[in-house]
TORLUMLUM-831317 format. One record per residue (C-alpha): residue in one letter; x, y, z. Coordinates in steps of 0.2 Angstrom, whole numbers, padded with zeros to 4 digits, always signed. Layout:
AXYZ...
//
This chain:
M+0000+0000+0000R+0014+0012+0004R+0021+0009-0014T+0005+0012-0022A+0001+0027-0012A+0019+0034-0017L+0015+0031-0036L-0002+0038-0034S+0007+0053-0026A+0020+0055-0039L+0006+0053-0053L-0003+0067-0045V+0012+0078-0045S+0016+0074-0063L-0001+0080-0068S+0000+0096-0059L+0018+0101-0067L+0011+0098-0083A+0000+0114-0083A+0008+0124-0070P+0018+0139-0071A+0038+0137-0070T+0050+0141-0057A+0068+0142-0058Q+0079+0132-0046P+0098+0127-0045P+0103+0116-0060A+0106+0102-0047Q+0086+0100-0046P+0075+0100-0062P+0064+0116-0063A+0051+0115-0050Q+0034+0120-0055A+0019+0127-0045S+0003+0135-0049A+0002+0154-0048Q-0016+0151-0040T-0011+0136-0027S-0002+0141-0009A+0015+0137-0009P+0030+0143+0001S+0034+0161+0000P+0042+0170-0007R+0044+0163-0025V+0045+0169-0044T+0037+0159-0054Y+0030+0159-0074D+0020+0152-0088R+0018+0156-0107H+0007+0171-0100S+0017+0181-0087V+0028+0180-0073S+0019+0178-0056V+0027+0185-0039D+0020+0175-0023G+0008+0169-0034R+0002+0184-0041R+0002+0187-0059V+0013+0204-0065L+0013+0213-0079L+0032+0218-0079W+0033+0236-0084A+0050+0241-0082G+0062+0255-0085E+0081+0255-0089F+0092+0264-0076H+0112+0265-0076Y+0119+0269-0059F+0135+0270-0066R+0130+0285-0077L+0125+0294-0060P+0138+0296-0050S+0130+0302-0034P+0120+0289-0024E+0109+0303-0015L+0103+0305-0033W+0098+0286-0035R+0083+0288-0025D+0076+0304-0035V+0077+0294-0051L+0069+0279-0046E+0055+0288-0037K+0052+0297-0053I+0053+0280-0063K+0040+0273-0050A+0029+0287-0052A+0028+0287-0070G+0019+0269-0069F+0034+0257-0069N+0033+0243-0057G+0051+0237-0061V+0069+0243-0066S+0082+0234-0076L+0098+0236-0069Y+0115+0233-0080F+0130+0229-0068H+0147+0236-0076W+0161+0223-0073G+0173+0238-0080Y+0167+0250-0068H+0170+0238-0053S+0187+0232-0058P+0202+0242-0062A+0214+0226-0062P+0213+0208-0062G+0208+0202-0044R+0203+0220-0039Y+0184+0224-0036D+0176+0240-0029F+0158+0241-0023T+0159+0255-0011G+0154+0274-0015V+0148+0276-0032R+0149+0259-0034D+0138+0253-0019V+0126+0241-0029D+0119+0234-0011R+0113+0252-0007L+0106+0252-0025L+0096+0236-0023R+0091+0240-0004L+0082+0256-0012T+0073+0247-0026K+0066+0236-0013E+0061+0250-0001L+0052+0258-0016G+0044+0242-0021L+0052+0241-0038H+0054+0225-0046V+0072+0222-0052V+0078+0213-0069A+0097+0211-0064R+0109+0211-0079P+0127+0207-0074G+0134+0203-0092P+0148+0199-0091Y+0146+0210-0107I+0131+0223-0108N+0136+0233-0123A+0125+0249-0117E+0137+0260-0127T+0149+0262-0113T+0168+0258-0114G+0172+0241-0119G+0154+0237-0119G+0157+0235-0099L+0171+0223-0101P+0185+0228-0091A+0200+0238-0101W+0212+0224-0093L+0204+0211-0102K+0211+0217-0119N+0228+0209-0111V+0221+0192-0108P+0223+0179-0122G+0208+0171-0128R+0191+0178-0137A+0180+0186-0126R+0162+0181-0124S+0168+0162-0128S+0172+0148-0116D+0190+0151-0120P+0200+0147-0105G+0208+0164-0102Y+0191+0173-0103T+0183+0160-0094R+0195+0164-0079A+0190+0181-0080Y+0173+0182-0081R+0171+0168-0068E+0180+0181-0056W+0167+0194-0059L+0153+0183-0058D+0159+0177-0041R+0160+0194-0035I+0144+0200-0042N+0132+0185-0042P+0132+0185-0022V+0126+0202-0021I+0111+0199-0033A+0107+0183-0024R+0105+0190-0008H+0094+0204-0015Q+0082+0192-0023H+0064+0191-0020T+0065+0174-0014R+0076+0182+0000G+0066+0196+0004G+0073+0207-0010S+0069+0216-0027V+0077+0205-0040I+0064+0194-0048L+0074+0190-0064Y+0092+0187-0069N+0098+0191-0087A+0113+0180-0094E+0124+0189-0105N+0117+0203-0117E+0112+0203-0135Y+0123+0186-0139A+0117+0182-0157A+0135+0182-0166N+0149+0170-0165T+0139+0162-0150D+0146+0149-0140P+0132+0139-0131A+0145+0131-0118Y+0149+0150-0112M+0130+0152-0109E+0128+0137-0102D+0142+0141-0089I+0134+0158-0085K+0119+0150-0079K+0127+0137-0069R+0138+0150-0061A+0122+0160-0056R+0114+0144-0050A+0129+0140-0039A+0129+0156-0032G+0112+0154-0025I+0102+0162-0040D+0085+0154-0041V+0074+0167-0049P+0071+0164-0067I+0085+0167-0080T+0081+0178-0095H+0091+0185-0111N+0088+0197-0122Q+0090+0192-0140C+0098+0205-0152C+0095+0212-0164D+0082+0203-0174A+0071+0190-0168S+0077+0181-0184W+0094+0178-0177T+0101+0163-0170P+0102+0156-0157K+0088+0163-0148W+0092+0154-0132A+0074+0145-0130E+0079+0129-0131G+0095+0117-0131E+0113+0120-0122G+0114+0138-0116A+0094+0138-0116V+0086+0151-0103D+0070+0150-0094I+0063+0165-0103P+0070+0172-0119G+0067+0190-0125V+0069+0201-0138D+0076+0218-0141D+0067+0229-0153Y+0073+0248-0159P+0061+0251-0173Q+0064+0269-0175G+0083+0267-0178F+0095+0280-0171N+0095+0295-0185C+0089+0309-0173R+0091+0320-0188E+0076+0312-0197T+0064+0313-0184D+0048+0310-0196V+0055+0292-0200W+0043+0279-0195G+0046+0261-0191V+0064+0261-0202W+0070+0246-0192G+0053+0237-0193P+0035+0236-0186G+0042+0232-0167L+0031+0217-0163T+0039+0207-0150E+0041+0189-0155R+0036+0173-0142L+0053+0163-0143S+0046+0150-0131E+0028+0142-0128K+0034+0139-0111A+0037+0157-0106P+0029+0175-0108A+0033+0185-0123Y+0047+0198-0117A+0050+0214-0125A+0067+0214-0115E+0075+0230-0122Y+0061+0242-0131Q+0066+0258-0139A+0062+0272-0126G+0074+0286-0134A+0090+0285-0146I+0108+0287-0146D+0113+0303-0155Q+0124+0295-0169Q+0122+0310-0181N+0125+0323-0167A+0108+0331-0170G+0105+0334-0151Y+0095+0324-0140D+0080+0334-0139K+0079+0329-0159C+0080+0310-0152R+0067+0313-0140E+0056+0319-0154L+0060+0305-0165T+0054+0291-0151G+0041+0304-0144P+0023+0301-0139A+0015+0298-0155F+0028+0284-0159M+0026+0277-0141K+0006+0277-0144V+0007+0267-0160Y+0021+0254-0156Y+0020+0252-0137K+0001+0249-0137S+0002+0238-0154N+0015+0228-0144L+0005+0225-0130V-0010+0219-0139A-0003+0211-0156S+0011+0201-0146G+0002+0198-0130A+0018+0202-0122T+0017+0204-0102M+0036+0210-0098F+0044+0225-0106G+0060+0234-0101Y+0060+0250-0109Y+0079+0258-0114M+0080+0270-0106A+0070+0277-0092F+0084+0288-0087G+0101+0289-0098G+0111+0300-0087T+0131+0305-0091N+0146+0297-0099W+0157+0305-0085G+0175+0302-0085R+0179+0289-0098L+0162+0279-0097A+0158+0281-0116Q+0160+0270-0130P+0169+0281-0143N+0160+0276-0159D+0141+0281-0154V+0140+0293-0140Y+0148+0308-0131T+0148+0315-0113S+0128+0314-0113Y+0119+0299-0112D+0104+0308-0111Y+0096+0296-0124G+0081+0305-0128A+0074+0296-0113P+0056+0302-0103I+0068+0308-0089T+0082+0319-0095E+0100+0318-0090N+0095+0332-0079R+0081+0323-0071Q+0069+0333-0078L+0051+0326-0084T+0045+0327-0102A+0031+0324-0114K+0037+0306-0116Y+0036+0304-0098D+0017+0310-0097E+0014+0295-0111F+0024+0282-0101R+0013+0287-0086R-0003+0286-0095Q+0002+0268-0104G+0011+0263-0088Y-0005+0265-0076L-0016+0256-0088A-0004+0241-0088T-0002+0241-0070T-0018+0243-0065V-0028+0231-0077A-0024+0215-0069P-0032+0204-0081L-0020+0209-0095T-0007+0198-0087R-0016+0182-0094T-0025+0185-0111D-0026+0175-0128P-0030+0182-0146A-0049+0186-0148T-0060+0192-0162A-0060+0209-0162P-0075+0222-0163A-0079+0225-0181S-0075+0243-0190D-0084+0249-0204D-0070+0258-0212A-0054+0249-0217A-0044+0264-0212V-0048+0260-0194H-0040+0243-0189T-0045+0234-0174E-0038+0219-0164S-0042+0212-0149R-0035+0201-0134A-0046+0193-0120N-0043+0186-0101P-0050+0167-0103D-0056+0169-0084D-0065+0184-0082G-0068+0190-0101T-0060+0206-0099R-0057+0212-0118I-0043+0224-0123T-0044+0231-0141L-0032+0240-0150V-0038+0253-0163R-0025+0261-0175H-0023+0265-0193P-0018+0248-0202D-0002+0259-0210R+0006+0262-0194T+0017+0277-0203T+0001+0287-0209N-0004+0304-0201A-0021+0303-0208D-0038+0308-0198A-0048+0292-0198S-0065+0290-0190A-0076+0273-0191N-0090+0265-0182V-0084+0251-0172T-0096+0238-0164W-0092+0228-0150K-0101+0213-0144T-0099+0213-0124A-0106+0200-0113T-0122+0210-0111G-0126+0216-0128T-0120+0224-0143H-0114+0242-0145T-0109+0252-0161L-0100+0268-0157P-0089+0280-0167V-0071+0280-0165R-0059+0293-0171L-0039+0293-0174K-0031+0310-0177G-0014+0307-0185R-0002+0296-0178D-0011+0287-0164A-0018+0271-0157K-0030+0268-0142L-0031+0254-0130L-0051+0252-0126L-0057+0240-0113S-0073+0231-0113D-0082+0219-0100Y-0070+0225-0087A-0073+0224-0068M-0067+0240-0063G-0066+0240-0045G-0085+0238-0040Q-0088+0244-0056R-0093+0235-0072L-0087+0244-0088A-0097+0237-0103V-0086+0247-0115S-0078+0263-0118T-0071+0274-0132S-0060+0284-0119E-0043+0274-0112L-0042+0270-0095L-0029+0279-0084T-0032+0272-0068H-0044+0268-0055T-0045+0266-0036R-0056+0261-0021P-0053+0275-0008G-0066+0272+0008G-0077+0260-0001R-0081+0270-0016D-0073+0269-0034V-0061+0283-0042A-0059+0282-0061V-0050+0293-0073L-0052+0290-0093Y-0046+0300-0105G-0046+0304-0125T-0039+0315-0139E-0043+0334-0137G-0059+0338-0146V-0065+0321-0149P-0081+0313-0143G-0082+0299-0132T-0093+0286-0125T-0093+0276-0108I-0105+0263-0105L-0106+0255-0087R-0117+0242-0081Y-0131+0244-0067A-0144+0233-0061S-0156+0247-0060A-0155+0266-0065P-0141+0275-0055T-0142+0293-0049V-0130+0303-0061K-0124+0321-0057V-0112+0330-0066L-0100+0339-0056E-0089+0348-0069G-0090+0351-0087E-0101+0342-0098A-0110+0325-0102R-0125+0317-0106A-0132+0302-0097S-0146+0290-0102Y-0150+0273-0095A-0158+0258-0103G-0158+0239-0102G-0145+0240-0088D-0133+0251-0097L-0130+0268-0091R-0122+0278-0106L-0113+0294-0105D-0108+0304-0120Y-0095+0318-0119T-0081+0327-0128H-0064+0325-0122R-0062+0344-0117G-0054+0349-0100L-0060+0338-0086T-0077+0333-0084R-0082+0326-0066V-0097+0313-0065R-0103+0306-0048I-0114+0291-0050T-0123+0283-0035G-0135+0268-0032G-0140+0256-0045G-0134+0242-0034R-0115+0247-0035P-0103+0256-0024P-0103+0275-0027L-0091+0281-0042L-0083+0297-0046L-0079+0295-0065M-0067+0309-0071L-0066+0310-0090G-0052+0322-0098T-0040+0325-0111E-0022+0317-0112A-0016+0333-0105E-0028+0331-0091A-0023+0313-0088A-0004+0318-0085R-0011+0329-0071F-0014+0314-0061W-0003+0303-0050R-0006+0286-0044V+0007+0283-0031D+0005+0269-0017G-0013+0267-0021T-0017+0284-0018L-0024+0296-0033V-0017+0313-0032R-0021+0327-0044G-0008+0342-0047T+0010+0346-0044D+0025+0343-0055L+0029+0326-0046V+0022+0316-0032R+0035+0305-0026S+0025+0296-0011A+0008+0297-0004R+0003+0289+0013T-0015+0291+0021A-0016+0288+0039G-0032+0290+0047T-0039+0306+0041T-0023+0313+0036A-0014+0312+0018D+0005+0314+0018L+0012+0317+0002R+0031+0319-0004A+0029+0330-0021D+0039+0342-0031T+0032+0359-0039A+0040+0372-0051K+0026+0384-0047A+0013+0387-0034G-0004+0376-0040P-0018+0366-0034V-0014+0350-0025E-0031+0337-0024V-0031+0321-0015F-0045+0309-0020A-0046+0300-0002P-0057+0301+0013V-0046+0313+0024R-0047+0331+0031R-0030+0336+0033L-0016+0337+0020R+0002+0338+0023L+0014+0342+0010N+0033+0338+0013G+0030+0339+0031R+0020+0355+0031T+0001+0355+0033L-0009+0364+0021P-0024+0374+0023A-0037+0362+0013R-0055+0361+0009A-0066+0347+0005T-0074+0347-0014P-0090+0341-0022S-0080+0327-0028G-0076+0320-0011S-0059+0326-0012L-0047+0337-0002L-0040+0353-0011A-0026+0364-0006T-0012+0375-0014A+0005+0369-0015P+0019+0382-0013G+0031+0386-0027P+0049+0387-0027R+0059+0403-0020P+0070+0412-0033V+0087+0405-0035R+0103+0414-0043L+0119+0405-0047P+0136+0415-0044G+0148+0419-0058L+0164+0411-0062K+0177+0424-0058G+0195+0424-0052W+0201+0410-0064R+0219+0405-0063M+0231+0398-0077A+0246+0386-0079A+0255+0377-0093G+0252+0358-0093A+0263+0350-0106P+0280+0348-0098E+0282+0332-0107A+0284+0341-0122D+0300+0349-0116P+0316+0339-0122A+0323+0342-0105F+0308+0332-0096D+0313+0319-0085D+0305+0303-0091S+0317+0291-0082G+0302+0285-0072W+0291+0281-0087T+0286+0264-0092V+0300+0257-0107A+0290+0252-0121D+0300+0237-0128R+0287+0224-0130T+0288+0214-0146T+0273+0204-0144T+0254+0207-0141V+0239+0196-0138S+0230+0208-0149P+0224+0201-0166H+0229+0218-0173K+0247+0215-0174P+0260+0231-0176K+0268+0238-0191T+0283+0243-0182L+0291+0238-0167P+0292+0240-0152V+0274+0237-0149L+0267+0254-0142Y+0248+0250-0139A+0244+0259-0123D+0234+0245-0116D+0247+0232-0117Y+0257+0243-0104G+0242+0245-0092Y+0237+0263-0098H+0219+0261-0101H+0209+0276-0100G+0212+0295-0106H+0227+0304-0113V+0244+0294-0114W+0261+0302-0116Y+0274+0295-0128R+0293+0300-0129G+0304+0293-0142R+0322+0296-0143F+0334+0294-0158T+0351+0301-0164A+0348+0312-0180T+0357+0305-0195G+0353+0320-0205D+0341+0311-0218E+0325+0314-0206T+0313+0325-0216T+0296+0319-0209V+0289+0309-0194K+0276+0296-0199L+0265+0290-0186N+0248+0280-0184A+0238+0281-0169I+0221+0273-0164T+0210+0284-0153G+0192+0280-0157R+0179+0291-0165G+0183+0309-0162G+0200+0308-0155V+0217+0317-0159Y+0234+0316-0156Q+0248+0330-0156V+0266+0328-0159W+0282+0338-0154L+0300+0336-0158N+0313+0344-0148G+0299+0355-0140R+0293+0362-0157P+0276+0358-0161L+0274+0347-0177G+0255+0348-0178S+0241+0335-0174A+0230+0322-0184A+0214+0313-0182G+0216+0296-0174G+0209+0280-0181E+0192+0273-0177Q+0184+0255-0177K+0172+0253-0191D+0164+0237-0198A+0171+0241-0215D+0188+0241-0207A+0188+0223-0201P+0198+0212-0202V+0213+0226-0201N+0212+0244-0206P+0231+0245-0214D+0233+0263-0210P+0222+0268-0195G+0223+0287-0190P+0239+0290-0201G+0247+0308-0198T+0264+0313-0208F+0272+0327-0198T+0285+0338-0208I+0302+0341-0198P+0307+0360-0199S+0324+0364-0206G+0337+0366-0192L+0328+0358-0180L+0338+0343-0178E+0357+0341-0178K+0366+0326-0184G+0373+0314-0171K+0364+0323-0158E+0347+0316-0149A+0331+0321-0153V+0316+0318-0142L+0299+0316-0149S+0285+0319-0140V+0266+0312-0144L+0250+0315-0134V+0237+0303-0138E+0219+0303-0131N+0210+0288-0129M+0192+0292-0133G+0186+0274-0125H+0186+0255-0130N+0176+0248-0143D+0160+0237-0139D+0161+0219-0143W+0142+0217-0148T+0147+0204-0163A+0159+0195-0150D+0174+0198-0161D+0192+0202-0153L+0195+0211-0170R+0184+0223-0163H+0185+0222-0145K+0205+0220-0144Q+0208+0235-0156P+0223+0244-0149R+0223+0261-0141G+0238+0274-0144L+0252+0274-0154V+0252+0258-0168A+0265+0262-0179A+0280+0276-0179A+0293+0278-0191L+0307+0290-0199P+0306+0289-0216G+0322+0289-0226S+0332+0288-0210A+0342+0274-0202A+0339+0281-0185A+0333+0268-0172L+0318+0274-0160T+0316+0270-0142W+0300+0273-0132R+0294+0276-0115I+0275+0278-0110Q+0266+0284-0096G+0247+0287-0093A+0235+0289-0078R+0241+0285-0061G+0226+0275-0057D+0225+0278-0038D+0208+0289-0035R+0198+0275-0025A+0185+0288-0023R+0182+0291-0042G+0189+0276-0049P+0200+0272-0064L+0189+0279-0077N+0189+0297-0070T+0207+0303-0075G+0219+0299-0089G+0239+0303-0091L+0239+0323-0093H+0253+0330-0081G+0239+0340-0071E+0228+0325-0069R+0245+0314-0062A+0248+0330-0051G+0231+0332-0045W+0227+0349-0052H+0210+0344-0054L+0207+0341-0035P+0200+0353-0022G+0214+0353-0013H+0228+0358-0025A+0238+0374-0021D+0236+0385-0036R+0241+0401-0029S+0258+0402-0040W+0247+0401-0055G+0245+0416-0067R+0229+0425-0070A+0219+0416-0084S+0220+0422-0102W+0208+0412-0112R+0219+0413-0128V+0229+0397-0129E+0243+0389-0140P+0245+0372-0146G+0247+0359-0131V+0239+0358-0115T+0234+0373-0103W+0224+0371-0086Y+0212+0383-0078R+0205+0383-0059T+0193+0393-0050T+0180+0392-0036A+0162+0395-0033G+0153+0394-0018L+0135+0389-0017N+0120+0389-0006L+0105+0382-0013P+0089+0379-0003K+0089+0363+0007D+0070+0360+0001H+0074+0363-0016D+0080+0354-0031V+0090+0364-0042P+0099+0355-0058V+0114+0364-0062V+0125+0362-0078L+0141+0371-0083R+0139+0380-0100V+0151+0384-0112R+0148+0398-0125G+0157+0405-0139G+0176+0401-0143T+0186+0399-0158G+0199+0387-0165K+0201+0369-0163Y+0202+0363-0145R+0194+0352-0133A+0191+0354-0113L+0191+0342-0099L+0178+0348-0086F+0182+0344-0068V+0170+0348-0054N+0177+0344-0035G+0189+0332-0044W+0177+0324-0055N+0178+0323-0073M+0160+0326-0079G+0164+0328-0097E+0173+0334-0113Y+0167+0349-0122V+0174+0349-0141A+0175+0364-0148G+0161+0365-0164G+0152+0349-0156V+0134+0346-0151Q+0136+0347-0133R+0138+0364-0123D+0129+0360-0108F+0137+0348-0096T+0128+0341-0080L+0134+0343-0063P+0123+0333-0052A+0121+0336-0033G+0134+0326-0023V+0147+0329-0036L+0143+0348-0035R+0142+0353-0017E+0125+0363-0017R+0128+0372-0001G+0149+0374+0000R+0164+0379-0009N+0166+0370-0027T+0183+0368-0036L+0181+0369-0056A+0196+0364-0066L+0197+0364-0085A+0211+0355-0095V+0211+0363-0111V+0220+0353-0126A+0223+0364-0141Q+0226+0358-0159E+0230+0376-0164P+0229+0394-0157A+0212+0395-0150T+0201+0405-0138V+0193+0396-0124G+0173+0400-0124S+0165+0408-0108L+0159+0396-0094S+0145+0399-0083L+0134+0389-0070E+0116+0388-0076P+0100+0382-0067V+0091+0370-0078A+0076+0372-0067V+0070+0376-0049H+0058+0364-0040R+0052+0365-0022A+0055+0347-0018A+0054+0334-0006R+0073+0328-0002
//
C-alpha cells in the first residue's frame, strides 16, 4: 500500500506539473513547478506562457532601464527611481558594469558610487521589481561594452568559453552574483529576474552561456533566468532551447533606429512587434526603444522627438496587444552621463540623455507623461497578465484597424484601435461594433494623426462593471469604499462610456459636460474630451463612483502613487494616508492646486500642513507652494598654468614605462616595433604620453605615425619641444575589419634646422583614448583593437627609435580608474579641490597648441528644500580645442569646440549645493584658440521633497 500510495502521489504531482507555471531552481534539481493560483512556500517567482508571477500573483512587468554608473551621485539614485516609479513603472532593469567595478585583475570595488547593495536596497524600499543584468558583457554604449580594459591583455576570445576569458569572467560573476543573490525576491529583496549575458547572437558559444547559468545557480540565483535576443528575432540562436537555453528568452527592438536628424521616420527598423520565443514562457520585450543614441550629432531633444509620444502610442500599444507581451524593459527610462571615460567612442559623447522620458538633468518630459498614461493602465488592469487572441470588434471603415485580446478567466477584453498603416498621419473615423457579455454596442471612434488607442470592455473596474468605453483608462482606485476612475481621450474628440447597473443610478455632472441615459442595464455617458469632466454616480446596486473624463493633458495631471490618486503638482513621489491625514512628498515648479482623492480631512505636503477644503468630488483640495528664486554665482577669479611639460626635451621621463614589447595578444599586429599599444603597458583610459628618442642622421625630413583613438580622438606631436601638428586618430568601423592598414595616419614635416646630426632628438606624442570599442559581435578584432600609437617611423632615416610611455596613475579610489588619464595635471592632482594654485598666473583665454589648465572656485548656498539641477555651460570660443571639465575632482565631461554638446550636467553630490566648489579645465588645443566663456546655469528650480 505504501508503494501504491507513493506512485499515486507521484502521478498527481506529475499531472500538476504539466499545466503549472515554472519556477527557476539551481541546476542540481529539475526546474520545480508550482501553480500561480495554489498556495506554496513564499516568497517565490514563477512563470508560464502568459506572465511572471510573484508569490502567486501575476505581474505585468513594466520596467524602465537605469544605469547607476551613469549617475555618480548615490544621493540622486532615489530621486530617479522615485520618478521612474511615479511614471507607472513597477520595475527597473539594471546593468552591472564589470569594468566600472574592476580596475585590474583580482581588484573589485563595491563602495561609494559603486555600492550596488545600496542601490538594490533602495529598489526594495520603493517596491520596484528588478531585472538584474550583470553581463559579463552589457554593451550599453559604454567603454568596452562593460568589459574591463585589462581584459584586452588576456589571451582568448572574449564572450566565449576560451580558458583565458573563462577565468576572467568567472572572477567577475563570483563577485557580483552573491550580491544579486542576497537581494532576490526569494530572500526578501527586489530581484525577480536574472539576465544572462546580453544581446548574444553573433559568434555564439553555447557552452559559455551554459556556464554563466550554472555559475548563477551555484551562487544561489533561484529566480528565472532570462536573455535579451539581439538584434532581430530571426537571428540564431534564440536561447529558447538546447545548450545555453534560458527560462525566459526575450527580444530587443528599436524600430525607429537612431537617426535623430530624421525625426519623421517611422518604423525604419521594422514593425516593432515582440516575437514569442518560447511557448513555455511569456513574450518578453526585454529592451524596447524608449529613446535613441545620437549617432548623427543632432542633439538629444531631436532623439526625444524621434521617439516621442506618437511613436510610443502606436508601437507600445501595438506590442501589448498584437504580441500579447506581458514583460517589458524600456531602454532608457533615464540615460544619465558618460562622465569620466565611460563612453564607447563610436556612438556617443559625454551626454547619455538618450532622448529618454527623464532627461539627463532629471527633468520630466512629454514622453514621461505618455509613459505614465500607458504604465498606469498596464499596472492597473490585472486581467492583462493573462490574455489570448480574441475576435476584434468590427470596424465599418478599413482606415480604422482593430485587434483584441481577452482574459479567458473573467472575459476582460482589450482592443487596439489604430491605422492599418502605422506610418500614416491621417485623420480617420469609423463606427466600431463591440459584442460584449451583455449586449452589442456600435460606437464612433476617431484617430487624429499618428495615434492608437487601448480600449477596454467587459472589465470589472473595482466595484463597477465597464461594458465598453471609447476613452482610454488611465487608472482607478477604491478609497473609502467608493470607486474613483480616470478615463481620457484626444482633445476635441467625442467619447462614450457604458457602465452596467442593475437599476438606474443617480448621475450628477459636477464639472464639465456629459449626457447620461439609462436603458436595459446600461448607463451611457456621451461627452467630448475637453478639459476635465467630473461625474458622480450613486445607487444602481453598485458602490459610489467618481468618474473623471479628460484629455491626454488632463490625464497627465494625475498621479497614482502607493494606491492613492493625486491631481496636481509637478511630481508626486509618495502618498500615504493614515486616519484622516494624507502625507504627500511632491515637487512643484510653481504654486498651484493639489488634490487628494481619499477620505481625509488634513493634507500634509513635504511635512507641512496645508490649508485645505473638501470638494463636491469627495476630494481634499489645497494650494501647494512654489519654489523661491535661485541665483547662481558667476565664475570669476580663474587662474591658469601650462600643462604639457612632457613636450620639453629636458623633461625627466626616467620613471616612465619602457615600451619595448615585441608581441601582443591583440589580433591587430603592429606594423613597426616595439609594440606601442597603451593597453599593453597598463594604461587604459584617457590621455597617454609617448616620448621617443633617436640620434639624428641628417636624413630625417618627416615623422610618420599611426594612432588609434576611437571616433573623434586626436593626437599631437612635438619634436625637441617644437609643435609639429596634430592628426585625427583612427576608429573602428565595421568596414575596416579585419584590419585597417593605415588607422589614424599622420605625416609631420620636420622643420629645417631643428635636428643636429649626431645629436639626440626627443619626439613627444600626446594621444587621447576616447574609449574602447564594444564587442557586440563577439569579435576580438573589434574588442581588442588597440589604443595609442600603433606605428612610428622616420622615413628615409636609419635612426632607431626607443620609447617610453606614461598614462594615468590610477589611484583615485573614490572616483575610480575611469575618472582621469595621463595628462600632467591629472597625475599631479591639479583637478582636485586641495591643490595649491596660488602660484598660477591670472587667466588668459587665448591658448597655444598643447595643454593649458584653468582653476577657480564657486560657493553655492541652494535651499535645502529645493531641487536645482545645474549645468556648466560653454559659450563661444574659436579654434580647434577640447576641454576636460572637472568639478571637485570629478571629470564630468569633455567639451569639443564645434560639437553638439555645450551644457554639462553637474549632479548634486558631485556639486556641493551648499559649500565651496572647485572647477578645473584641462584645455587641449590643436592650434591657437580662444576658450569659450563658462557659467553655472540652473536647468530648473523645484520646491522638492529631498
